[in-house]
Structures are given as structure tokens and as C-alpha cells.
C-alpha positions in Angstrom: 10.2 -13.4 -0.3 12.4 -14.5 -3.1 12.3 -16.4 -6.1 14.1 -19.1 -4.3 11.3 -19.6 -2.0 8.8 -19.8 -5.0 7.5 -16.3 -4.6 8.4 -13.1 -6.8 8.2 -11.7 -10.4 8.2 -14.4 -12.7 7.3 -12.2 -15.7 9.2 -9.0 -17.2 6.3 -7.1 -16.8 6.2 -7.8 -13.1 9.8 -7.2 -12.5 9.6 -3.8 -14.3 6.5 -2.8 -12.2 8.4 -3.7 -9.1 11.3 -1.7 -10.2 9.2 1.4 -11.1 7.1 1.1 -8.3 10.0 0.6 -5.7 11.9 3.7 -7.6 8.7 5.7 -7.3 8.5 4.7 -3.4 12.1 5.7 -2.8 11.7 9.1 -4.5 8.7 9.9 -2.2 10.7 9.0 0.8 13.7 10.9 -0.4 11.2 13.9 -0.6 9.9 13.5 2.5 13.2 13.6 4.2 14.3 16.5 2.0 11.1 18.5 3.1 11.4 17.5 6.9 15.0 18.3 6.7 14.5 22.3 5.2 11.5 22.3 7.2 13.6 21.8 10.8 16.6 23.9 9.7 14.1 26.8 8.4 12.3 26.3 11.6 15.4 26.2 14.4 17.9 28.3 12.5 15.8 31.0 11.1 12.6 30.8 13.0 10.8 30.3 9.6 9.2 27.1 9.4 8.1 26.0 6.1 4.5 27.0 5.1 2.1 23.5 4.9 5.2 21.1 5.2 3.1 19.1 7.8 0.4 18.6 5.4 2.4 17.6 2.5 4.4 15.0 4.5 1.1 13.7 5.7 0.0 13.4 1.9 3.3 11.8 1.0 3.2 9.5 3.6 -0.4 8.4 2.7 0.8 8.0 -0.6 4.0 5.8 0.4 2.1 3.5 2.6 -1.0 2.7 0.2 1.4 2.5 -3.1 3.2 -0.1 -1.0 0.3 -2.0 -0.3 0.2 -4.0 -3.5 3.9 -4.0 -3.6 3.9 -6.2 -0.3 1.0 -8.2 -1.3 2.4 -8.9 -4.7 5.8 -9.8 -2.8 3.7 -12.1 -0.3 5.4 -10.0 2.6 2.8 -9.5 4.7 3.1 -10.4 8.2 1.9 -14.2 8.8 1.9 -16.3 12.0 2.4 -20.1 11.2 1.2 -21.6 14.4 -0.9 -24.1 12.9 1.3 -25.1 10.0 3.8 -27.2 11.5 0.8 -29.6 12.2 -0.7 -29.8 8.6 0.2 -31.6 5.9 1.3 -29.9 2.4 -2.1 -30.1 0.9 -3.7 -29.1 4.1 -1.4 -26.1 4.5 -1.9 -25.3 0.5 -5.8 -25.3 1.3 -5.4 -22.9 4.1 -3.3 -20.6 2.3 -5.8 -20.4 -0.4 -8.6 -20.0 2.3 -6.7 -17.1 3.8 -5.9 -15.6 0.3 -9.9 -15.5 -0.3 -10.6 -14.4 3.0 -7.8 -11.3 2.4 -9.5 -10.5 -0.9 -12.9 -10.4 1.1 -11.6 -8.2 3.5 -10.0 -6.0 0.8 -13.1 -5.8 -1.3 -15.2 -4.7 1.9 -12.8 -2.1 2.6 -12.6 -0.9 -0.8 -16.4 -0.4 -0.7 -16.1 1.3 2.6 -13.5 3.6 1.3 -15.3 4.2 -1.7 -18.3 5.6 0.3 -16.2 7.8 2.3 -13.9 9.1 -0.7 -17.3 10.1 -2.4 -18.7 11.8 0.4 -15.4 13.7 1.2 -15.0 14.8 -2.8 -18.9 15.8 -2.4 -18.2 18.0 0.6 -14.8 19.4 -1.0 -12.6 18.5 1.5 -9.2 20.4 1.8 -5.9 20.2 4.0 -6.2 23.5 6.4 -3.0 25.5 5.4 -2.7 24.5 1.6 -6.0 24.0 1.1 -5.0 20.7 -1.1 -8.1 18.5 -2.1 -8.1 15.6 -0.1 -10.7 13.5 -2.3 -8.0 12.6 -4.8 -5.9 11.0 -2.2 -8.5 9.0 -0.4 -9.5 7.5 -4.2 -5.9 6.6 -4.5 -6.3 4.7 -1.3 -9.2 2.9 -2.7 -7.6 2.0 -6.0 -4.8 0.4 -4.2 -6.7 -1.6 -1.5 -8.7 -2.8 -4.5 -5.6 -3.7 -6.1 -4.3 -5.7 -3.4 -7.6 -7.3 -3.4 -7.4 -8.3 -6.5 -3.6 -9.7 -6.2 -5.4 -11.7 -3.2 -8.3 -13.1 -5.2 -5.8 -14.2 -8.1 -3.8 -16.3 -5.3 -7.1 -17.8 -3.9 -7.7 -19.5 -7.4 -4.6 -19.6 -9.2 -3.0 -23.1 -9.9 0.1 -24.3 -8.3 1.8 -24.1 -4.8 3.2 -20.7 -3.3 
């Protein structure tokens, strides 16, 4: 949502963080596109596929999706349903929004815990990708960090003053 809807970066550091993360997401997406293009050309023109391209694409997609989670949360752009909103007054709507932010935070924190346990298990086993043997643990810890950050944003919104 934009600033005209009352949601958006209000501080310079938020705008810079959004810009940096947006550029990083664009770079990852461009790398995925380039890697896929090169792999397809090598596969179908020269019959020599790029070794490990699928694994690298999967890992870049994981980073792209989970790096985007806090961005979407911060911009308040999650998919929402407003079936009940039209029947509520402004005060009840505001209270419902805070409640939903608190519930979302609790769910994110629970998911963070479950993923942390899974990340520890994966790191302890030393799991790697099949072809290139890239360690999977750091990627799962990255997922944990991004889910936790999203939960913190929801928690902040649940208790922050002022309407959204």
C-alpha cells in the first residue's frame, strides 16, 4: 500500500531498507532468469545442461520468497479479506486489526520455533543438495530469521499507537 492509504515507510531508514531489499530481490530474480536461460540454451542447443542449475535455482527462489516476507509484512500487503469490516465501526475495525496483528505475530513466532528446531536438525545432519553439495542449514536459518522478523513487525503493529 502507498502512503496515501496511511501505510508505508515513514522514516528515511525504512525507505532505504525497502530500496536495498527491493534491489536485492530484483538481482536474485535476474540471476534466476539468467541461470534458467543459460541452462535451457545449453540443454537444448548443445545437449549439455548446466550442472546443478536446478539446485541453485531452488535455493535462490527460497531466498527470494523468504526475503520478501518481511517486506510484504512491513508494507502491509498480505492478502486480506474484508467480509466483516463493512459491518464494523472504525473503533471495532481498529481493534480487529490489532487482534489480527497479534494473532499473526503469535503464529509467526510459533512457526519460527518449529523452523528453528528443524534448522538445528538439518545443520546437525549436515544435509546438502544432491549435485553441488551446498549446505542446506544456512538457508533454513535464513528462513527462520525472516519469519522471526515478520513476527516482530506484526507484534509492533499490534501494540503501536495510531490507526493503520
